[in-house]
N, C-alpha and C positions, 0 to 999 in steps of 0.2 A: 064141132060145137053145134049143138042143136039150136033151133030157133028160139026156144024158151030161154035157154041160158044166154043167148045173144041179147035178147030183150032185157033180161034181168041184169046183165052185165053192162048195159049202156050207161047207166048212171055213174059207173066207176071208170069209164073211159077217160075222162079228164084227169083223174087221179093217176091212172096208169101212164098217161102221156106225160104228166108232170114228173113222175118217178123216172121215166125213161130220159127225159130232158136233164134232170139232175144228175143221173148217172153219166150221161154224155159229157156234161160240163165238168164233172169230177175227173173223168178220164183225160179230158183235154188239159185241165189244170195240172194233173200229174205229169203228163207228157212235157208240158212247158217247164215245170219245176225241175225235171230231171234232164232236160235237153242240154247237152254240153255247150252248145252255142250260147244259150241263155245264161248259163252259169259263167262262162268265160266273159260275156258282156258285163255281167254284174261285177265280176272281179276287176275288170278293166275300169269300170266306173269308180270303184274304190281306190284304185291306184291313181286315177286322175284327181280324185278328191284330196288325196294325201299330197300329191304334187302341187296342187293349187293352194294348199294350206287350209282347206275346208274341214279336214279331218286329221286327227292325230294318228300316228302309227299304231298306237295301242288300240284305238277304236277300229282301225282297219283290220287288225288281227281278230278282234272279237266278231266283226261283221263277216270276215272270211270264214271263220268257223261256223257261223250261223248259215251262210250260203252253202257251204260244202255239206253241212249236216242236212239241210233241206234237199240237197241234190241226190241223197241216197234214196233209192226206191224203197217204198214202204211195203211191208208184208201185209197182205190182206187177210183178215180173219173171216172166213166164210164157213 
């Protein structure tokens, strides 16, 4: 990178930093969403809610499907 391109690129540095930060946050959220421990914890919370009467069995089944569907790794289109 030459000195001229460095000087001309400086105004875009905050934008590049923001894009890098957003990508980092997206990857972290993806890891947490597909982490087996997190998925198991969410499913256990559903079981506890049914046991305490806060949630019906039908609602638990719908929530389980949603949690398990989100736990599937997404294919990235690049």
